[in-house]
C-alpha positions in Angstrom: 17.0 -39.7 44.3 20.2 -40.7 42.5 21.4 -39.5 39.2 22.6 -41.9 36.6 25.9 -41.1 35.0 25.8 -43.5 32.1 24.3 -42.5 28.8 21.3 -44.4 27.1 22.3 -46.5 24.2 20.1 -45.5 21.3 21.8 -47.9 18.8 19.4 -50.8 19.7 16.3 -48.7 19.3 17.7 -47.3 16.0 18.6 -50.9 14.7 15.2 -52.1 15.5 13.4 -49.1 13.7 15.8 -49.7 10.7 14.8 -53.5 10.4 11.3 -52.4 10.6 11.6 -49.9 7.9 13.7 -52.2 5.6 11.0 -55.0 6.0 8.2 -52.7 5.0 10.3 -51.4 2.1 10.7 -55.1 0.9 7.1 -55.6 1.2 6.1 -52.6 -0.8 8.8 -53.4 -3.4 7.6 -56.9 -3.8 4.0 -55.6 -4.0 4.8 -53.0 -6.8 6.7 -55.7 -8.7 3.6 -57.9 -8.6 1.4 -55.2 -9.7 3.8 -54.2 -12.4 3.9 -57.8 -13.6 0.1 -58.1 -13.7 -0.1 -55.0 -15.7 2.7 -55.8 -18.2 1.7 -59.5 -18.8 -1.2 -58.8 -21.0 0.9 -56.3 -22.9 3.6 -58.9 -23.7 1.0 -61.3 -24.9 -0.7 -58.8 -27.2 2.7 -57.9 -28.7 3.5 -61.7 -29.1 -0.1 -62.4 -30.6 -0.8 -59.3 -32.7 2.3 -57.3 -33.5 0.9 -55.4 -36.5 -2.2 -54.2 -34.4 0.1 -53.0 -31.5 2.2 -51.1 -34.2 -0.8 -49.5 -35.5 -1.9 -48.4 -32.1 1.5 -47.1 -31.1 1.9 -45.2 -34.5 -1.6 -43.6 -34.0 -0.5 -42.4 -30.5 2.5 -40.9 -31.8 0.7 -39.3 -34.7 -1.8 -37.6 -32.2 1.0 -36.5 -30.0 2.8 -34.9 -32.8 -0.4 -33.2 -34.1 -1.0 -31.8 -30.5 2.6 -30.5 -30.4 2.3 -28.8 -33.9 -1.0 -27.2 -32.8 0.8 -25.8 -29.7 3.8 -24.6 -31.5 1.8 -22.9 -34.3 -0.5 -21.0 -31.8 2.7 -19.6 -30.1 4.0 -18.3 -33.4 0.6 -16.4 -34.2 0.7 -15.0 -30.9 4.2 -13.7 -31.5 3.0 -12.3 -34.8 0.0 -10.7 -33.2 2.3 -8.9 -30.6 4.7 -7.7 -33.4 1.7 -6.2 -35.3 0.3 -4.6 -32.2 3.7 -3.1 -31.6 4.2 -1.9 -35.1 0.6 -0.2 -34.8 1.5 1.6 -31.5 3.2 4.6 -33.2 0.3 5.2 -35.7 -2.2 5.1 -32.8 -0.1 7.6 -30.8 -0.2 10.0 -33.7 3.5 9.7 -34.5 3.1 8.7 -38.0 
């Protein structure tokens, strides 16, 4: 048996894998762009054909989001007020007042 004194060159293997990954990334990016174009084309047509309808839908969605936000923030205030009321009643319950 003989021992090899040279080192294995990994750069060729690395370059091959790099090219393979780069090719797959390009393929996935192209597919993603095609899907995005397929989804956005009807939206663009809708905006051109019926701008007032699109504006009404977007306004309705914004109103619904704002209403949900207001409900959530009002619940947080009432929980805070409930906590303050409970804390103010603690001395009376303990017989300190």
